[in-house]
N, C-alpha and C positions, 0 to 999 in steps of 0.2 A: 504495499498499499503505498510505504514512505516512498519506495523507489518511482512508482508510478506520478506521485506530486511533483518529484524533483525533475523527472522527465516532462512533464507538464508545464512545470514553471520554465525551465529551459525552453521549451519549445515557443512559449509565447514570449520570451524574451528575445527570441531570434526572429520572430514574426513581426516583435515591435521595432528590431532593429532595421530588419528589410524594410518597412514601411517605411522607417524616418529616411532611409538610403532611396528608397523609390520615389519618396515625395521629394528629396532633393533634387533627383534625377529628372523629374517632373518640370521643373521649371529652371531655366538654364540660369538662373544668377548663385552663384556659388558663395558659400560660406566664407567669410574672412579668415585668415590665418589669424591664429592665436600668438599675438607678443607677447614679449617679456617688457613687465610694466614693475618699478620699482615700488611702486603703491599696491600692488595687487596682493589678495591676500590677507588673513587676519592682522598680520604684523605688519602691513606693508606700510611705508612712509613718500611722501613725496621727496623728487628730488630737487633741492633748491636751486642750482644751475640749470636744469632742464627746463623749469617752472620760467625762469627769466628769460631763458631761451624763446621759450613757447609765446612768454609776453611780445618778445621781439618780433617775432613772426604777427601775432595777432595786431600789433600796434603798427608794422610796416607794410603789410598786405592785407589783413582780416579786416579790419576795422574800416577799410574803404566800404564795405558793404552790410557788414553783421554789426550789430549793436551788442550791448552787453549789459545792458539795462539793470540787472540785479548786484552787480559787481561794484562796490566803491572803492576810490583811489585806497584809502587806508586799508583796505583788507590786502592790498599787496605787504602790507609791513606786518599784518598779524602772525604770530606762531604757526607754523605747519605750512606757510606761504611761500611766494618766491623769496623773502628774506630782504627787503627794501627797507632802509632806513627810513625814520621817519622824515628826516630831510630829505630825502630823495622823494618820498611820495609828495610832501610840498611842494618842490620843486616841478614835479613832473603834473602834479594837478595844477599848477599856476600855469602850462602851455597850453591848456585848452579853455576855451571859452565856454560858460554855462550860460543859457537863458534863463533868466531870472526876472521875477516881478510880479505882479505892478508895482511901481515906484507910487510917489506921492503924487504924482500927475498922472496915475492910472497906465502908465506905459511901462512895456517889457523893455528888459535889456539885455545887454551883456555882458558878464564880468568873469576876469579870471577865477579857475575852479579851485576847488577846495578839498582837502584830504575827504572830508563829509559825503562831498558830490558823487554820484554814479558815474559810471560813463557816458559821454554824451553819443546818442545816436548818431549815424553818418546821416540819417535823410528827417526833415521835419515831423514826418508821421508814417503811418505805415501805408497809405494809397502812393504818396511820393517815392517811397521804397518799393513798391510794386510797380509803379510806373518806369521807374529807372532800371527795374531788373526781368523783363519780359512779361509781366502781370501777376507777380508772385514777390512777397517781400521777403528777402533771407530771413533764414530762423536766426534767434536771440542767440549768441553765446553763450549764455546765462545758463543754459538747462541743456543747451544739444546732446553734452555727452553722456544724459541720461535718459533722455527723450529717445535715442537711438538703440536700437540692439537688434538680435535675430535668435532666432532658434536654434541652437547647438543639437538638438534631437536627443535620441537613446543611444546611449548610457551617458552621454559626457553631462548632461543635466545634473545626473546623481551624483556624479565625481564633483562637480564645483560646487554642489552645496552640501559637500560632510565638511565636519569640523576640521579646523585649521587650515583648510582651504578657499574656502569662501570668496572662489573668484566672481566676480560681478564685473567684469571689466570689458564686456560685449560692448558695449558702446563708444569705448575707446578703439578698439580694435576695426567695429566699422569706420571710422572716421579716418583712421590711419589706410585700410585698405580703399576707401573711397577716394582719397587724395592721391594715392597712387594707383589707383584702377581704371585712368583714362589711355585710352588705346583705340586704333582702329577697327571701324565696326565690321564684323563678320560680312565676307561676301555676299551680296543680294541684299542686306540689310538698309532700309531706307531711314538717312538722318535728315529729319527737318532743319530747315535753317533755324540758327538759334538754338539748338541743342549740340549736345555732345553725348559721345557714346564713351558708356562708363561700364568697366566689367562688374564692380559691386551693386551696383546703382538699381533697385528694383523697378523693371523695366530698361533699363539702360541707357534711356535716355534724358539725360540730366542737362538743365537751362546754364549751370555753373562751367563757367569754361575752366580749364585746368590751370589753377589758381598758384601753383609752384613750381619753379624748376630748378635746375642746379645752379649754384651760383647767386641767385636772385637775393638773398640776403647774407650780408656780412657778418658774422661771428666775432667776438672777441677773441683776441690771440692769446695764445700762453706764452710763457717765460724766453720760450724758444723762434716767437715771430710767427707760428704756425698756429692755426685754427686749432682750438682742442678738440673739438669735431667735425666730423665731415660738413661740408656748407652743400648737399646734396638733396633732392626732393625727398629721399627716402626719409633723411635724417630730419629736415622741417617738419616734415609731417606727423613725426614720432614726438616731436619736442611739442609743437601745437598740440597736439591731441592730448597731453599730458596736461599742457595748461587748462584745455576746454574740461578736464575733467576736475583739478581743483576748482575752478570756476562756479562748476557746478555743485560740488560740494567741498568749499572753503574750511570746513573744522572736521573734515575724515579723521585725521590723526586724533582730535581730541575725542570722538567718538568710539573709534576703536581701544585708544586706552581706557575709557569709562568702561567697555564693557567686556575687557579684561579683567577689571579689577571687579565688576560685577560677578562674573562667572566664578573668580578665586573666592569671592566671599560666599557665594552661595554654594561651591564644594566643601568648604571649612564649615558652612553652617547645616549643611547636612550632615556631614562626619560629628559635627556635637550632637545633633538633633539624636542620630541612631545612638552616638552612645549613651545619651539620657535616657531615651527611651529603655535600652537592655537594662539600665541600672534600676529605675523606677519599677520596671516589671518582673525584673529577676524572681523576686518570690512568688508572683501570680504564676510563674513561667514552674515553679519549682512545685506548689499545689495542684497544678494541671496534669503532673506525671506522679500524684499520688505521695507525694512525700511530704505533706503539711502534717504537722505536730499534732498528737492526738491532745483532744479537747475534754474528753470525759475517762475516765477511767472505769473500770469495773470493779465490784469490791467482790 
């Protein structure tokens, strides 16, 4: 009977795996490859240098189209982030013009940015953003890394959810793959004007042109005068995807640290409760096995 159950469970697992593979083959959009991220897993942390490079990519390339409305300048100096100093943040924010008001005369005005301000949008409103980008406004950078994902299928989603693995970086995997997925369309496929073929984009036709190319952004040099990391589209996409993950969850490291302390506390508490239970009910357990002392003696 047990053997039959094991065989049945094995057959179900095989069928589920085959169904997942068949579903992937049925559409032509492949799953993005799984990348290595410093912040992945239960104990993962952001790499400050990578976040600074990612912010540079956003500022020099992506901010021309994408807003980042939920991130404030001061967040760049908070623990677990890119590691900017308060002075750097103050100087950086002052480079931006923020629309404010109304003033005493009832007019709107522009002023230099402050650390408490959010990053300003490149467009005055969503309709203007859509009009400048083929009818659809570019998504906001603040939440993009959490808003995008893909199904890994059986049995990978089980492994990712296991304790001390906790892999939830499908969003940044997708973004990294998308930025590197531009290529020539397959023979016979029609690509309308204003769209581009992308291997990892659902439906493959994306309005955004390829945003990154080799040598496009100049990184800071090391002591030897050479870039610390390659100035390639592959590296650019990896860095900006990591920055987008931080923008979507700037307090991730604090959350993981708190979660670890809570789990440790619960483990210790469980041990104490078990010990107390055994101690309190020890006599009752003895009586249940017929070892209680005699209460009445016969003459």
